[in-house]
Each structure stands twice: as structure tokens, then as C-alpha cells.
N, CA, C and O atoms as a Tinker XYZ file with bonds, in Angstrom:
   420  protein
     1  N      5.526000  112.509000  -70.320000    73     2
     2  CA     6.455000  111.910000  -71.253000    64     1     3
     3  C      7.346000  110.936000  -70.477000    63     2     4     5
     4  O      7.861000  111.260000  -69.407000    81     3
     5  N      7.511000  109.753000  -71.032000    73     3     6
     6  CA     8.293000  108.731000  -70.335000    64     5     7
     7  C      9.786000  109.054000  -70.433000    63     6     8     9
     8  O     10.225000  109.699000  -71.384000    81     7
     9  N     10.556000  108.604000  -69.449000    73     7    10
    10  CA    12.003000  108.868000  -69.477000    64     9    11
    11  C     12.692000  108.217000  -70.687000    63    10    12    13
    12  O     13.658000  108.762000  -71.222000    81    11
    13  N     12.186000  107.044000  -71.116000    73    11    14
    14  CA    12.787000  106.378000  -72.271000    64    13    15
    15  C     12.581000  107.207000  -73.536000    63    14    16    17
    16  O     13.496000  107.349000  -74.347000    81    15
    17  N     11.371000  107.756000  -73.700000    73    15    18
    18  CA    11.084000  108.577000  -74.872000    64    17    19
    19  C     11.913000  109.852000  -74.851000    63    18    20    21
    20  O     12.448000  110.263000  -75.881000    81    19
    21  N     12.020000  110.470000  -73.703000    73    19    22
    22  CA    12.823000  111.687000  -73.576000    64    21    23
    23  C     14.291000  111.399000  -73.878000    63    22    24    25
    24  O     14.960000  112.197000  -74.534000    81    23
    25  N     14.784000  110.274000  -73.407000    73    23    26
    26  CA    16.168000  109.885000  -73.685000    64    25    27
    27  C     16.374000  109.630000  -75.172000    63    26    28    29
    28  O     17.371000  110.068000  -75.745000    81    27
    29  N     15.440000  108.927000  -75.796000    73    27    30
    30  CA    15.553000  108.651000  -77.229000    64    29    31
    31  C     15.488000  109.934000  -78.054000    63    30    32    33
    32  O     16.246000  110.093000  -79.011000    81    31
    33  N     14.593000  110.847000  -77.694000    73    31    34
    34  CA    14.500000  112.114000  -78.412000    64    33    35
    35  C     15.763000  112.951000  -78.229000    63    34    36    37
    36  O     16.198000  113.623000  -79.164000    81    35
    37  N     16.346000  112.917000  -77.052000    73    35    38
    38  CA    17.585000  113.644000  -76.801000    64    37    39
    39  C     18.710000  113.116000  -77.676000    63    38    40    41
    40  O     19.447000  113.893000  -78.282000    81    39
    41  N     18.844000  111.803000  -77.744000    73    39    42
    42  CA    19.871000  111.199000  -78.595000    64    41    43
    43  C     19.613000  111.542000  -80.058000    63    42    44    45
    44  O     20.556000  111.826000  -80.796000    81    43
    45  N     18.365000  111.521000  -80.484000    73    43    46
    46  CA    18.011000  111.833000  -81.860000    64    45    47
    47  C     18.391000  113.266000  -82.216000    63    46    48    49
    48  O     19.006000  113.505000  -83.256000    81    47
    49  N     18.035000  114.208000  -81.373000    73    47    50
    50  CA    18.349000  115.617000  -81.629000    64    49    51
    51  C     19.853000  115.844000  -81.619000    63    50    52    53
    52  O     20.368000  116.570000  -82.470000    81    51
    53  N     20.566000  115.242000  -80.679000    73    51    54
    54  CA    22.021000  115.381000  -80.642000    64    53    55
    55  C     22.674000  114.773000  -81.880000    63    54    56    57
    56  O     23.651000  115.318000  -82.393000    81    55
    57  N     22.147000  113.653000  -82.364000    73    55    58
    58  CA    22.690000  113.038000  -83.579000    64    57    59
    59  C     22.495000  113.951000  -84.784000    63    58    60    61
    60  O     23.380000  114.054000  -85.634000    81    59
    61  N     21.345000  114.610000  -84.861000    73    59    62
    62  CA    21.100000  115.554000  -85.952000    64    61    63
    63  C     22.098000  116.707000  -85.888000    63    62    64    65
    64  O     22.689000  117.076000  -86.903000    81    63
    65  N     22.284000  117.271000  -84.706000    73    63    66
    66  CA    23.197000  118.407000  -84.559000    64    65    67
    67  C     24.646000  118.029000  -84.871000    63    66    68    69
    68  O     25.349000  118.768000  -85.560000    81    67
    69  N     25.084000  116.889000  -84.369000    73    67    70
    70  CA    26.459000  116.446000  -84.629000    64    69    71
    71  C     26.640000  116.127000  -86.111000    63    70    72    73
    72  O     27.658000  116.488000  -86.701000    81    71
    73  N     25.666000  115.459000  -86.713000    73    71    74
    74  CA    25.747000  115.153000  -88.137000    64    73    75
    75  C     25.822000  116.406000  -88.990000    63    74    76    77
    76  O     26.615000  116.472000  -89.929000    81    75
    77  N     25.011000  117.390000  -88.675000    73    75    78
    78  CA    25.039000  118.644000  -89.422000    64    77    79
    79  C     26.382000  119.347000  -89.253000    63    78    80    81
    80  O     26.938000  119.867000  -90.221000    81    79
    81  N     26.903000  119.364000  -88.031000    73    79    82
    82  CA    28.183000  120.017000  -87.782000    64    81    83
    83  C     29.323000  119.331000  -88.535000    63    82    84    85
    84  O     30.209000  120.001000  -89.065000    81    83
    85  N     29.303000  118.013000  -88.583000    73    83    86
    86  CA    30.369000  117.278000  -89.264000    64    85    87
    87  C     30.275000  117.468000  -90.774000    63    86    88    89
    88  O     31.283000  117.755000  -91.420000    81    87
    89  N     29.090000  117.314000  -91.341000    73    87    90
    90  CA    28.923000  117.406000  -92.789000    64    89    91
    91  C     29.175000  118.824000  -93.289000    63    90    92    93
    92  O     29.714000  119.001000  -94.381000    81    91
    93  N     28.801000  119.822000  -92.522000    73    91    94
    94  CA    28.994000  121.200000  -92.979000    64    93    95
    95  C     30.468000  121.581000  -93.039000    63    94    96    97
    96  O     30.815000  122.551000  -93.714000    81    95
    97  N     31.333000  120.861000  -92.365000    73    95    98
    98  CA    32.764000  121.157000  -92.383000    64    97    99
    99  C     33.512000  120.438000  -93.513000    63    98   100   101
   100  O     34.696000  120.696000  -93.731000    81    99
   101  N     32.833000  119.544000  -94.227000    73    99   102
   102  CA    33.473000  118.785000  -95.305000    64   101   103
   103  C     33.497000  119.643000  -96.569000    63   102   104   105
   104  O     32.472000  120.212000  -96.945000    81   103
   105  N     34.654000  119.745000  -97.229000    73   103   106
   106  CA    34.699000  120.508000  -98.485000    64   105   107
   107  C     33.826000  119.874000  -99.558000    63   106   108   109
   108  O     33.604000  118.663000  -99.560000    81   107
   109  N     33.335000  120.707000 -100.469000    73   107   110
   110  CA    32.406000  120.223000 -101.500000    64   109   111
   111  C     33.023000  119.144000 -102.380000    63   110   112   113
   112  O     32.303000  118.274000 -102.869000    81   111
   113  N     34.323000  119.175000 -102.592000    73   111   114
   114  CA    34.966000  118.175000 -103.459000    64   113   115
   115  C     34.976000  116.784000 -102.840000    63   114   116   117
   116  O     35.185000  115.796000 -103.544000    81   115
   117  N     34.754000  116.696000 -101.534000    73   115   118
   118  CA    34.770000  115.383000 -100.877000    64   117   119
   119  C     33.383000  114.813000 -100.615000    63   118   120   121
   120  O     33.269000  113.674000 -100.163000    81   119
   121  N     32.331000  115.572000 -100.887000    73   119   122
   122  CA    30.987000  115.083000 -100.580000    64   121   123
   123  C     30.652000  113.793000 -101.324000    63   122   124   125
   124  O     30.166000  112.841000 -100.714000    81   123
   125  N     30.902000  113.748000 -102.619000    73   123   126
   126  CA    30.517000  112.571000 -103.397000    64   125   127
   127  C     31.338000  111.343000 -103.029000    63   126   128   129
   128  O     30.757000  110.269000 -102.879000    81   127
   129  N     32.676000  111.442000 -102.873000    73   127   130
   130  CA    33.403000  110.243000 -102.413000    64   129   131
   131  C     32.950000  109.763000 -101.038000    63   130   132   133
   132  O     32.935000  108.561000 -100.773000    81   131
   133  N     32.584000  110.690000 -100.169000    73   131   134
   134  CA    32.097000  110.274000  -98.853000    64   133   135
   135  C     30.743000  109.576000  -98.963000    63   134   136   137
   136  O     30.433000  108.683000  -98.175000    81   135
   137  N     29.935000  109.989000  -99.947000    73   135   138
   138  CA    28.640000  109.323000 -100.151000    64   137   139
   139  C     28.848000  107.851000 -100.475000    63   138   140   141
   140  O     28.136000  106.995000  -99.951000    81   139
   141  N     29.812000  107.550000 -101.329000    73   139   142
   142  CA    30.014000  106.148000 -101.688000    64   141   143
   143  C     30.483000  105.343000 -100.487000    63   142   144   145
   144  O     30.098000  104.184000 -100.331000    81   143
   145  N     31.305000  105.936000  -99.642000    73   143   146
   146  CA    31.746000  105.237000  -98.440000    64   145   147
   147  C     30.651000  105.096000  -97.403000    63   146   148   149
   148  O     30.644000  104.144000  -96.623000    81   147
   149  N     29.729000  106.042000  -97.394000    73   147   150
   150  CA    28.651000  106.019000  -96.411000    64   149   151
   151  C     27.519000  105.071000  -96.798000    63   150   152   153
   152  O     26.631000  104.815000  -95.985000    81   151
   153  N     27.535000  104.552000  -98.015000    73   151   154
   154  CA    26.461000  103.641000  -98.426000    64   153   155
   155  C     26.415000  102.390000  -97.555000    63   154   156   157
   156  O     25.338000  101.838000  -97.330000    81   155
   157  N     27.546000  101.942000  -97.071000    73   155   158
   158  CA    27.528000  100.776000  -96.180000    64   157   159
   159  C     26.828000  101.121000  -94.866000    63   158   160   161
   160  O     26.106000  100.293000  -94.311000    81   159
   161  N     27.038000  102.331000  -94.373000    73   159   162
   162  CA    26.346000  102.758000  -93.150000    64   161   163
   163  C     24.849000  102.861000  -93.408000    63   162   164   165
   164  O     24.045000  102.474000  -92.560000    81   163
   165  N     24.471000  103.379000  -94.571000    73   163   166
   166  CA    23.055000  103.489000  -94.898000    64   165   167
   167  C     22.422000  102.106000  -95.011000    63   166   168   169
   168  O     21.258000  101.919000  -94.656000    81   167
   169  N     23.185000  101.145000  -95.501000    73   167   170
   170  CA    22.674000   99.780000  -95.561000    64   169   171
   171  C     22.415000   99.211000  -94.175000    63   170   172   173
   172  O     21.441000   98.485000  -93.972000    81   171
   173  N     23.280000   99.535000  -93.220000    73   171   174
   174  CA    23.078000   99.079000  -91.849000    64   173   175
   175  C     21.829000   99.730000  -91.255000    63   174   176   177
   176  O     21.071000   99.084000  -90.532000    81   175
   177  N     21.620000  101.012000  -91.564000    73   175   178
   178  CA    20.415000  101.703000  -91.102000    64   177   179
   179  C     19.173000  101.029000  -91.671000    63   178   180   181
   180  O     18.175000  100.867000  -90.968000    81   179
   181  N     19.228000  100.635000  -92.941000    73   179   182
   182  CA    18.091000   99.954000  -93.567000    64   181   183
   183  C     17.804000   98.625000  -92.879000    63   182   184   185
   184  O     16.649000   98.314000  -92.589000    81   183
   185  N     18.836000   97.847000  -92.621000    73   183   186
   186  CA    18.643000   96.562000  -91.942000    64   185   187
   187  C     18.093000   96.783000  -90.537000    63   186   188   189
   188  O     17.202000   96.056000  -90.098000    81   187
   189  N     18.617000   97.781000  -89.832000    73   187   190
   190  CA    18.113000   98.085000  -88.490000    64   189   191
   191  C     16.657000   98.497000  -88.503000    63   190   192   193
   192  O     15.888000   98.097000  -87.629000    81   191
   193  N     16.267000   99.300000  -89.492000    73   191   194
   194  CA    14.863000   99.711000  -89.562000    64   193   195
   195  C     13.953000   98.526000  -89.894000    63   194   196   197
   196  O     12.802000   98.484000  -89.460000    81   195
   197  N     14.467000   97.570000  -90.658000    73   195   198
   198  CA    13.662000   96.371000  -90.933000    64   197   199
   199  C     13.507000   95.514000  -89.676000    63   198   200   201
   200  O     12.441000   94.943000  -89.445000    81   199
   201  N     14.560000   95.420000  -88.866000    73   199   202
   202  CA    14.447000   94.687000  -87.603000    64   201   203
   203  C     13.432000   95.347000  -86.675000    63   202   204   205
   204  O     12.660000   94.664000  -86.001000    81   203
   205  N     13.437000   96.666000  -86.645000    73   203   206
   206  CA    12.460000   97.384000  -85.826000    64   205   207
   207  C     11.051000   97.157000  -86.349000    63   206   208   209
   208  O     10.109000   97.016000  -85.569000    81   207
   209  N     10.905000   97.121000  -87.683000    73   207   210
   210  CA     9.581000   96.904000  -88.281000    64   209   211
   211  C      9.024000   95.535000  -87.895000    63   210   212   213
   212  O      7.816000   95.386000  -87.713000    81   211
   213  N      9.885000   94.550000  -87.771000    73   211   214
   214  CA     9.433000   93.208000  -87.397000    64   213   215
   215  C      8.864000   93.210000  -85.979000    63   214   216   217
   216  O      7.915000   92.482000  -85.688000    81   215
   217  N      9.441000   94.023000  -85.103000    73   215   218
   218  CA     9.014000   94.067000  -83.707000    64   217   219
   219  C      7.822000   94.985000  -83.461000    63   218   220   221
   220  O      7.313000   95.036000  -82.341000    81   219
   221  N      7.363000   95.714000  -84.486000    73   219   222
   222  CA     6.254000   96.660000  -84.303000    64   221   223
   223  C      4.942000   95.898000  -84.144000    63   222   224   225
   224  O      4.630000   95.006000  -84.933000    81   223
   225  N      4.174000   96.263000  -83.108000    73   223   226
   226  CA     2.923000   95.571000  -82.840000    64   225   227
   227  C      1.700000   96.479000  -82.987000    63   226   228   229
   228  O      0.673000   96.043000  -83.508000    81   227
   229  N      1.792000   97.718000  -82.544000    73   227   230
   230  CA     0.634000   98.605000  -82.671000    64   229   231
   231  C      0.732000   99.422000  -83.963000    63   230   232   233
   232  O      1.778000   99.443000  -84.613000    81   231
   233  N     -0.347000  100.082000  -84.323000    73   231   234
   234  CA    -0.426000  100.787000  -85.604000    64   233   235
   235  C      0.596000  101.911000  -85.703000    63   234   236   237
   236  O      1.228000  102.069000  -86.747000    81   235
   237  N      0.773000  102.692000  -84.647000    73   235   238
   238  CA     1.723000  103.809000  -84.690000    64   237   239
   239  C      3.147000  103.306000  -84.934000    63   238   240   241
   240  O      3.891000  103.898000  -85.715000    81   239
   241  N      3.520000  102.227000  -84.273000    73   239   242
   242  CA     4.861000  101.657000  -84.461000    64   241   243
   243  C      5.030000  101.124000  -85.872000    63   242   244   245
   244  O      6.098000  101.274000  -86.467000    81   243
   245  N      3.995000  100.505000  -86.414000    73   243   246
   246  CA     4.079000   99.980000  -87.769000    64   245   247
   247  C      4.222000  101.096000  -88.794000    63   246   248   249
   248  O      5.000000  100.977000  -89.741000    81   247
   249  N      3.471000  102.185000  -88.608000    73   247   250
   250  CA     3.553000  103.314000  -89.544000    64   249   251
   251  C      4.936000  103.963000  -89.464000    63   250   252   253
   252  O      5.547000  104.249000  -90.494000    81   251
   253  N      5.429000  104.194000  -88.249000    73   251   254
   254  CA     6.746000  104.798000  -88.092000    64   253   255
   255  C      7.853000  103.900000  -88.648000    63   254   256   257
   256  O      8.806000  104.394000  -89.252000    81   255
   257  N      7.735000  102.603000  -88.451000    73   255   258
   258  CA     8.752000  101.701000  -88.991000    64   257   259
   259  C      8.678000  101.643000  -90.512000    63   258   260   261
   260  O      9.710000  101.508000  -91.170000    81   259
   261  N      7.491000  101.742000  -91.078000    73   259   262
   262  CA     7.364000  101.794000  -92.541000    64   261   263
   263  C      8.034000  103.051000  -93.084000    63   262   264   265
   264  O      8.737000  102.995000  -94.094000    81   263
   265  N      7.822000  104.172000  -92.426000    73   263   266
   266  CA     8.461000  105.423000  -92.846000    64   265   267
   267  C      9.987000  105.305000  -92.720000    63   266   268   269
   268  O     10.721000  105.773000  -93.590000    81   267
   269  N     10.458000  104.683000  -91.641000    73   267   270
   270  CA    11.902000  104.511000  -91.446000    64   269   271
   271  C     12.502000  103.637000  -92.540000    63   270   272   273
   272  O     13.577000  103.945000  -93.056000    81   271
   273  N     11.825000  102.553000  -92.899000    73   271   274
   274  CA    12.316000  101.677000  -93.961000    64   273   275
   275  C     12.314000  102.424000  -95.300000    63   274   276   277
   276  O     13.256000  102.291000  -96.082000    81   275
   277  N     11.269000  103.203000  -95.568000    73   275   278
   278  CA    11.192000  103.950000  -96.827000    64   277   279
   279  C     12.317000  104.979000  -96.925000    63   278   280   281
   280  O     12.975000  105.084000  -97.960000    81   279
   281  N     12.540000  105.740000  -95.848000    73   279   282
   282  CA    13.603000  106.743000  -95.875000    64   281   283
   283  C     14.981000  106.099000  -95.982000    63   282   284   285
   284  O     15.843000  106.602000  -96.703000    81   283
   285  N     15.194000  105.006000  -95.281000    73   283   286
   286  CA    16.487000  104.325000  -95.355000    64   285   287
   287  C     16.723000  103.779000  -96.757000    63   286   288   289
   288  O     17.844000  103.840000  -97.263000    81   287
   289  N     15.683000  103.249000  -97.386000    73   287   290
   290  CA    15.810000  102.745000  -98.751000    64   289   291
   291  C     16.141000  103.875000  -99.717000    63   290   292   293
   292  O     17.017000  103.729000 -100.569000    81   291
   293  N     15.445000  104.998000  -99.588000    73   291   294
   294  CA    15.741000  106.155000 -100.436000    64   293   295
   295  C     17.175000  106.635000 -100.231000    63   294   296   297
   296  O     17.834000  107.044000 -101.187000    81   295
   297  N     17.652000  106.589000  -99.017000    73   295   298
   298  CA    19.006000  107.018000  -98.722000    64   297   299
   299  C     20.035000  106.114000  -99.397000    63   298   300   301
   300  O     21.013000  106.602000  -99.964000    81   299
   301  N     19.820000  104.810000  -99.340000    73   299   302
   302  CA    20.751000  103.866000  -99.970000    64   301   303
   303  C     20.729000  104.034000 -101.483000    63   302   304   305
   304  O     21.781000  104.143000 -102.114000    81   303
   305  N     19.546000  104.055000 -102.060000    73   303   306
   306  CA    19.436000  104.174000 -103.520000    64   305   307
   307  C     20.005000  105.511000 -103.990000    63   306   308   309
   308  O     20.731000  105.564000 -104.983000    81   307
   309  N     19.680000  106.580000 -103.284000    73   307   310
   310  CA    20.202000  107.892000 -103.654000    64   309   311
   311  C     21.715000  107.944000 -103.586000    63   310   312   313
   312  O     22.353000  108.559000 -104.441000    81   311
   313  N     22.295000  107.311000 -102.589000    73   311   314
   314  CA    23.754000  107.281000 -102.475000    64   313   315
   315  C     24.398000  106.578000 -103.654000    63   314   316   317
   316  O     25.411000  107.041000 -104.177000    81   315
   317  N     23.819000  105.463000 -104.076000    73   315   318
   318  CA    24.383000  104.752000 -105.227000    64   317   319
   319  C     24.169000  105.512000 -106.525000    63   318   320   321
   320  O     25.026000  105.465000 -107.408000    81   319
   321  N     23.054000  106.207000 -106.663000    73   319   322
   322  CA    22.816000  106.999000 -107.870000    64   321   323
   323  C     23.829000  108.135000 -107.966000    63   322   324   325
   324  O     24.393000  108.384000 -109.031000    81   323
   325  N     24.054000  108.816000 -106.857000    73   323   326
   326  CA    25.031000  109.917000 -106.852000    64   325   327
   327  C     26.428000  109.387000 -107.134000    63   326   328   329
   328  O     27.182000  109.998000 -107.892000    81   327
   329  N     26.776000  108.262000 -106.535000    73   327   330
   330  CA    28.094000  107.680000 -106.766000    64   329   331
   331  C     28.260000  107.287000 -108.227000    63   330   332   333
   332  O     29.320000  107.521000 -108.808000    81   331
   333  N     27.246000  106.701000 -108.826000    73   331   334
   334  CA    27.316000  106.316000 -110.229000    64   333   335
   335  C     27.488000  107.535000 -111.121000    63   334   336   337
   336  O     28.278000  107.505000 -112.065000    81   335
   337  N     26.765000  108.600000 -110.835000    73   335   338
   338  CA    26.908000  109.821000 -111.624000    64   337   339
   339  C     28.307000  110.404000 -111.475000    63   338   340   341
   340  O     28.870000  110.917000 -112.442000    81   339
   341  N     28.869000  110.332000 -110.281000    73   339   342
   342  CA    30.221000  110.840000 -110.077000    64   341   343
   343  C     31.226000  110.022000 -110.888000    63   342   344   345
   344  O     32.118000  110.584000 -111.524000    81   343
   345  N     31.081000  108.704000 -110.863000    73   343   346
   346  CA    32.011000  107.859000 -111.601000    64   345   347
   347  C     31.884000  108.060000 -113.108000    63   346   348   349
   348  O     32.874000  107.937000 -113.828000    81   347
   349  N     30.687000  108.366000 -113.595000    73   347   350
   350  CA    30.517000  108.628000 -115.025000    64   349   351
   351  C     31.243000  109.899000 -115.446000    63   350   352   353
   352  O     31.653000  110.017000 -116.601000    81   351
   353  N     31.408000  110.839000 -114.546000    73   351   354
   354  CA    32.127000  112.074000 -114.886000    64   353   355
   355  C     33.593000  111.790000 -115.178000    63   354   356   357
   356  O     34.218000  112.539000 -115.929000    81   355
   357  N     34.161000  110.733000 -114.608000    73   355   358
   358  CA    35.573000  110.440000 -114.784000    64   357   359
   359  C     35.845000  109.449000 -115.911000    63   358   360   361
   360  O     37.006000  109.167000 -116.206000    81   359
   361  N     34.820000  108.923000 -116.538000    73   359   362
   362  CA    35.023000  108.001000 -117.658000    64   361   363
   363  C     35.386000  108.786000 -118.908000    63   362   364   365
   364  O     34.901000  109.894000 -119.137000    81   363
   365  N     36.239000  108.190000 -119.697000    73   363   366
   366  CA    36.588000  108.826000 -120.966000    64   365   367
   367  C     35.438000  108.651000 -121.939000    63   366   368   369
   368  O     34.851000  107.574000 -122.054000    81   367
   369  N     35.135000  109.719000 -122.627000    73   367   370
   370  CA    34.068000  109.649000 -123.618000    64   369   371
   371  C     34.624000  109.003000 -124.878000    63   370   372   373
   372  O     35.769000  109.258000 -125.253000    81   371
   373  N     33.821000  108.166000 -125.536000    73   371   374
   374  CA    34.317000  107.532000 -126.764000    64   373   375
   375  C     34.558000  108.585000 -127.845000    63   374   376   377
   376  O     33.765000  109.504000 -128.048000    81   375
   377  N     35.667000  108.411000 -128.514000    73   375   378
   378  CA    36.028000  109.345000 -129.583000    64   377   379
   379  C     35.392000  108.845000 -130.867000    63   378   380   381
   380  O     35.625000  107.713000 -131.290000    81   379
   381  N     34.596000  109.693000 -131.476000    73   379   382
   382  CA    33.977000  109.307000 -132.744000    64   381   383
   383  C     34.927000  109.664000 -133.874000    63   382   384   385
   384  O     35.446000  110.779000 -133.922000    81   383
   385  N     35.156000  108.735000 -134.776000    73   383   386
   386  CA    36.083000  109.028000 -135.885000    64   385   387
   387  C     35.463000  110.069000 -136.817000    63   386   388   389
   388  O     34.255000  110.078000 -137.057000    81   387
   389  N     36.323000  110.940000 -137.332000    73   387   390
   390  CA    35.848000  111.946000 -138.268000    64   389   391
   391  C     35.528000  111.259000 -139.591000    63   390   392   393
   392  O     36.255000  110.376000 -140.047000    81   391
   393  N     34.416000  111.692000 -140.197000    73   391   394
   394  CA    34.073000  111.068000 -141.486000    64   393   395
   395  C     35.093000  111.480000 -142.541000    63   394   396   397
   396  O     35.532000  112.628000 -142.606000    81   395
   397  N     35.445000  110.513000 -143.350000    73   395   398
   398  CA    36.419000  110.806000 -144.419000    64   397   399
   399  C     35.695000  111.490000 -145.556000    63   398   400   401
   400  O     34.558000  111.156000 -145.890000    81   399
   401  N     36.381000  112.458000 -146.144000    73   399   402
   402  CA    35.781000  113.190000 -147.257000    64   401   403
   403  C     35.931000  112.362000 -148.520000    63   402   404   405
   404  O     36.949000  111.700000 -148.728000    81   403
   405  N     34.904000  112.405000 -149.362000    73   403   406
   406  CA    34.999000  111.627000 -150.611000    64   405   407
   407  C     36.084000  112.207000 -151.530000    63   406   408   409
   408  O     36.303000  113.417000 -151.591000    81   407
   409  N     36.728000  111.322000 -152.214000    73   407   410
   410  CA    37.801000  111.738000 -153.132000    64   409   411
   411  C     37.216000  112.449000 -154.337000    63   410   412   413
   412  O     36.242000  111.986000 -154.930000    81   411
   413  N     37.806000  113.560000 -154.690000    73   411   414
   414  CA    37.311000  114.302000 -155.857000    64   413   415
   415  C     37.980000  113.753000 -157.093000    63   414   416   417
   416  O     39.153000  113.380000 -157.072000    81   415
   417  N     37.253000  113.710000 -158.126000    73   415   418
   418  CA    37.958000  113.273000 -159.323000    64   417   419
   419  C     37.160000  112.817000 -160.404000    63   418   420
   420  O     37.692000  112.434000 -161.446000    81   419
């Protein structure tokens, strides 16, 4: 195993562990607002994965970069869907007028 690959895998595993530790400490009421703020970070990840895809030359690199772009895209779209659903919870529902009863007579 090359030292560069070992270094990259080490950083990847540490990022997973740190991310899990940070997210698990966030209260449930803050998860959705944090998702909307994190969408900009997810967008940067998507752009970065596209830059990597451009530099891919062999088949393995192309497949991995395609998977990275797909996951990053799902992450961005999912973040906006969750944020939209959260914002819909705070909208006032339209009040339907009660039907008037016909006059007797």
C-alpha cells in the first residue's frame, strides 16, 4: 500500500469519526436548521467531486468519481428537501371559511 493511499485513508477514517462525534452531540431540535446551513458545504463537496471527475483517467478513478458526484448530488438535494419540509411546518395553514347555513323560511 502506498504512503499516499494510507494517508488519504487515515484522513478519511478520522473525518468519519469526528463527523459522527460532532453530529451525535447536536440536539434533535437543531438537526434541520443545521442541514440548511450545511447545504453550502455540500455544494462545495459536489463541485470538488466534479473537479476530481475531470482529472480521472483510468476506469477505477472514473467509477469512483461518478459515485462521489452521485452521492454529493443526493446530499445536496436531500438537504434542500429536508429544509423545505421543515419550513412548511412553520407556515400558517389557510383557514377555510365555514359554509353559511341557508336561511329557513
